[in-house]
C-alpha positions as CSV (number, residue, x, y, z in Angstrom):
1,Q,-159.9,31.4,91.0
2,V,-160.9,35.0,90.6
3,Q,-164.6,35.4,91.1
4,L,-167.2,38.1,92.0
5,V,-170.4,36.9,93.5
6,E,-173.5,39.1,93.9
7,S,-176.3,38.3,96.3
8,G,-179.2,40.1,98.0
9,G,-181.5,40.4,95.1
10,G,-185.2,39.4,95.3
11,L,-188.8,40.6,95.1
12,V,-189.7,43.8,96.9
13,Q,-192.7,46.1,96.8
14,P,-192.4,49.7,95.4
15,G,-191.0,51.9,98.2
16,G,-189.1,49.0,99.7
17,S,-185.4,48.4,100.3
18,L,-182.8,45.8,99.4
19,R,-179.1,45.5,100.1
20,L,-177.0,43.9,97.4
21,S,-173.6,42.4,98.2
22,C,-170.7,41.7,95.9
23,T,-168.0,39.5,97.4
24,A,-164.7,38.8,95.8
25,S,-162.7,35.6,96.0
26,G,-159.2,34.9,94.7
27,F,-158.2,38.6,94.9
28,T,-158.6,41.6,97.1
29,L,-160.9,44.5,96.4
30,D,-158.8,46.9,98.5
31,Y,-157.1,48.6,95.5
32,K,-160.0,48.3,93.1
33,A,-162.6,50.7,92.0
34,I,-165.9,48.8,92.0
35,C,-169.1,49.6,90.1
36,W,-172.6,48.3,90.0
37,F,-174.4,48.0,86.7
38,R,-177.9,46.8,85.9
39,Q,-179.7,45.5,82.9
40,A,-183.5,45.4,82.5
41,P,-185.2,43.2,79.9
42,G,-184.9,44.6,76.4
43,K,-182.5,47.4,77.6
44,E,-178.8,47.9,77.5
45,R,-176.7,47.5,80.6
46,E,-176.3,50.8,82.4
47,G,-174.0,52.1,85.1
48,V,-175.6,52.5,88.5
49,S,-172.9,53.5,91.0
50,C,-169.1,53.4,91.5
51,I,-166.7,53.6,94.5
52,S,-163.1,54.3,94.0
53,R,-160.2,52.5,95.7
54,F,-160.0,55.6,98.0
55,D,-163.7,55.4,98.9
56,D,-164.0,59.1,98.1
57,S,-166.7,60.7,96.0
58,P,-168.9,57.8,95.1
59,V,-170.7,58.2,91.8
60,Y,-174.4,57.5,91.2
61,A,-176.5,57.5,88.0
62,D,-179.1,60.3,88.1
63,A,-181.9,57.7,88.2
64,V,-180.7,56.4,91.6
65,K,-179.2,59.5,93.3
66,G,-180.5,60.0,96.8
67,R,-181.9,56.5,97.0
68,F,-178.9,54.2,96.6
69,T,-175.7,54.1,98.6
70,I,-172.6,52.2,97.7
71,S,-170.1,51.2,100.4
72,R,-167.2,48.8,100.9
73,D,-166.0,46.6,103.7
74,N,-162.4,45.7,102.9
75,A,-162.2,43.3,105.8
76,K,-165.0,41.2,104.3
77,N,-163.8,41.8,100.7
78,T,-167.3,43.0,99.9
79,I,-169.0,45.9,98.2
80,Y,-172.6,46.8,99.1
81,L,-175.4,48.6,97.3
82,Q,-178.1,49.8,99.6
83,M,-181.2,50.5,97.6
84,N,-184.0,52.4,99.2
85,S,-187.3,53.7,97.9
86,L,-187.3,51.2,95.1
87,K,-189.3,51.8,92.0
88,P,-190.6,49.4,89.4
89,E,-188.1,50.9,86.9
90,D,-185.3,49.7,89.2
91,A,-186.1,46.1,88.4
92,A,-183.2,44.6,86.6
93,V,-180.3,42.1,86.9
94,Y,-177.6,43.9,88.9
95,Y,-173.9,43.2,88.3
96,C,-170.8,44.3,90.1
97,A,-167.5,44.7,88.3
98,T,-164.0,45.6,89.1
99,G,-162.6,48.6,87.4
100,S,-159.1,49.2,86.0
101,H,-156.7,52.0,86.9
102,R,-158.6,54.0,84.3
103,T,-161.7,53.7,86.4
104,N,-160.0,55.1,89.4
105,Y,-158.6,57.9,87.3
106,K,-162.0,58.8,85.9
107,L,-163.5,58.8,89.4
108,H,-160.8,61.0,90.7
109,M,-161.2,63.4,87.8
110,G,-165.0,63.5,87.9
111,L,-165.4,61.8,84.5
112,D,-168.0,59.2,83.6
113,P,-166.6,55.9,85.0
114,F,-169.1,53.5,83.3
115,E,-167.2,52.6,80.2
116,E,-167.5,48.8,80.2
117,D,-164.2,48.2,78.4
118,D,-162.5,49.5,81.6
119,F,-163.8,46.7,83.7
120,D,-161.9,43.4,84.0
121,S,-164.0,41.1,86.2
122,W,-167.8,40.7,86.4
123,G,-170.2,38.9,88.6
124,Q,-173.0,36.7,87.3
125,G,-175.7,39.1,88.4
126,T,-178.5,39.1,90.9
127,Q,-182.1,39.7,90.0
128,V,-184.1,42.6,91.5
129,T,-187.8,42.6,91.0
130,V,-189.9,45.6,92.2
131,S,-193.6,44.8,92.0
132,S,-196.7,45.0,94.1
């Protein structure tokens, strides 16, 4: 069974940190581009960060640049999103998704990789709440 499972969400105070994990089962993430998306209540889902199959040039949305870091551990079949200096506007359900070959191409070419039609597997999401 092909599955992505996110974990690591929770309640954190503004300025705090969380590390989200996205673990795959039933397939390997080694050759996949992986992206994180988020959706806040009443808003559309938006792209947060992507990492290509080659782990080069990770991409970040402007809103999280300098605060979030995406990484992968192929041995654990897991992608991480380290989130520092969290703000109330970061509160959302966070999803990981596996990209297609088009996602790898867009990342390699410096194009916007967050077209949702390019993604074939999604996790169920993990809630991040930022509040004092």
